[in-house]
C-alpha positions in Angstrom: 0.0 0.0 0.0 1.2 3.5 -0.9 1.8 6.2 1.7 -1.2 8.5 1.9 1.1 11.6 1.8 2.6 10.4 -1.5 -0.9 9.9 -3.0 -1.8 13.5 -1.9 1.4 14.9 -3.5 0.5 13.2 -6.8 -3.2 14.3 -6.6 -2.1 17.9 -6.0 0.4 17.7 -8.8 -2.1 16.2 -11.3 -4.7 18.8 -10.4 -2.2 21.7 -10.8 -1.0 20.3 -14.1 -4.6 20.1 -15.4 -5.2 23.7 -14.6 -2.0 25.2 -16.1 -0.2 25.1 -19.4 3.0 23.8 -17.8 4.2 22.2 -14.7 7.1 22.8 -12.3 9.8 20.3 -13.4 11.6 20.5 -10.0 8.4 19.3 -8.2 7.8 16.7 -10.8 11.3 15.3 -10.5 11.1 15.1 -6.7 7.7 13.4 -7.0 9.2 10.9 -9.5 12.1 10.2 -7.1 9.5 9.4 -4.4 7.7 7.0 -6.7 4.4 6.9 -8.4 1.7 5.0 -6.5 0.2 2.2 -8.5 -3.3 3.7 -8.2 -2.0 7.0 -9.7 0.1 5.6 -12.6 -2.7 5.8 -15.2 -3.5 9.4 -14.2 0.1 10.4 -14.3 0.5 9.0 -17.8 -2.6 10.8 -19.0 -1.4 14.0 -17.3 2.0 13.7 -19.1 0.3 13.1 -22.4 -1.9 16.1 -21.9 1.1 18.3 -21.0 2.9 17.1 -24.1 -0.1 17.9 -26.2 -0.4 21.4 -24.6 3.3 22.3 -25.2 3.8 20.9 -28.7 2.4 21.8 -32.1 -0.3 19.4 -33.4 0.8 16.3 -35.1 0.7 16.4 -38.9 -2.0 13.9 -39.6 -1.6 13.8 -43.3 0.4 10.6 -43.1 -2.4 9.0 -41.0 -5.5 8.7 -43.2 -7.4 7.0 -40.3 -6.5 9.6 -37.7 -10.0 10.8 -37.1 -11.7 7.3 -37.3 -13.1 6.3 -34.0 -11.5 3.4 -32.2 -14.6 1.2 -32.5 -14.7 1.8 -36.3 -11.0 0.9 -36.6 -11.7 -2.4 -35.0 -14.2 -3.3 -37.7 -11.4 -3.3 -40.3 -8.9 -6.0 -41.1 -5.2 -5.6 -40.9 -2.4 -7.6 -42.6 -0.8 -7.9 -39.1 -3.6 -9.8 -37.4 -1.8 -13.1 -37.5 1.4 -11.7 -36.0 -0.6 -9.9 -33.3 -2.4 -13.2 -32.4 0.9 -15.0 -32.2 2.4 -12.4 -29.8 -0.5 -11.7 -27.4 -0.1 -15.1 -25.8 3.6 -14.4 -25.3 3.1 -11.0 -23.8 3.2 -11.3 -20.0 2.1 -14.9 -20.0 2.2 -15.3 -16.3 0.3 -12.1 -15.5 -3.2 -12.7 -14.3 -4.8 -10.2 -16.7 -3.1 -11.7 -19.8 -3.0 -15.4 -18.7 -6.3 -16.7 -20.1 -6.2 -17.4 -23.9 -8.5 -15.0 -25.6 -9.6 -13.7 -22.2 -10.4 -10.1 -21.4 -6.7 -9.1 -21.2 -5.6 -10.7 -24.4 -8.7 -9.4 -26.3 -8.1 -5.9 -25.1 -4.4 -6.1 -26.1 -5.3 -7.5 -29.5 -7.8 -4.7 -30.1 -5.4 -2.0 -29.2 -2.6 -3.5 -31.4 -5.0 -4.1 -34.3 -6.4 -0.5 -34.1 -2.9 1.0 -34.0 -1.7 -1.1 -37.0 -4.6 0.3 -39.0 -4.1 3.9 -37.7 -0.3 3.8 -38.5 0.0 1.6 -41.6 3.7 2.6 -42.1 4.7 1.0 -38.8 1.8 -1.5 -38.7 2.8 -3.8 -35.9 6.2 -4.8 -34.4 6.8 -7.2 -31.5 7.9 -4.7 -28.8 4.6 -2.8 -29.2 2.7 -5.5 -27.4 4.7 -5.0 -24.2 4.2 -1.2 -24.3 0.5 -1.5 -24.8 0.3 -4.3 -22.3 1.7 -2.1 -19.5 -0.5 0.8 -20.5 -3.6 -1.4 -20.4 -2.8 -2.4 -16.8 -2.8 1.3 -15.7 -5.1 3.2 -18.0 -8.8 2.5 -18.4 -10.2 2.9 -21.9 
C-alpha cells in the first residue's frame, strides 16, 4: 500500500497540471524520485500526455488517413498484421493474471489496441515490442 502523503502529492500535482499550461519540473522530478503510487500511474501517464499535447504543435495527420476514425470503427477493419498480433499476445506477460487466459479479457483488449494501431499507422503497422508497451498501458489506463 502506498503512503497517503505520496498519494496526496500526486493528486495535487495532477490537479495543478490540469489547470495550467506547464508544470514545475523540480516538483515533478522530486515526486518521481519518491515513486508513483500504483493507483495513480494511469492518471500520471494521462497527465504527461496532456502536458505534451499542450506544449507541442499538433501532429501532422496527413500521413495517417485513419487519424479521425473512432476506435470502434478501426476495430471493424482488417489488418495484414492480425496473424502476428495473435501470435504475440499469448507471449506478452504470459504469467500475469490479466493476460494469462487465452482469448480472455486481457488478451482481447491487447489484441484490439494493437490491431487498431496497426490500422491507424500503416507505415509502422505492428512490431513485436509494441505488445509490451500497450500491455503495460492497459494495466494502468482505463479505456
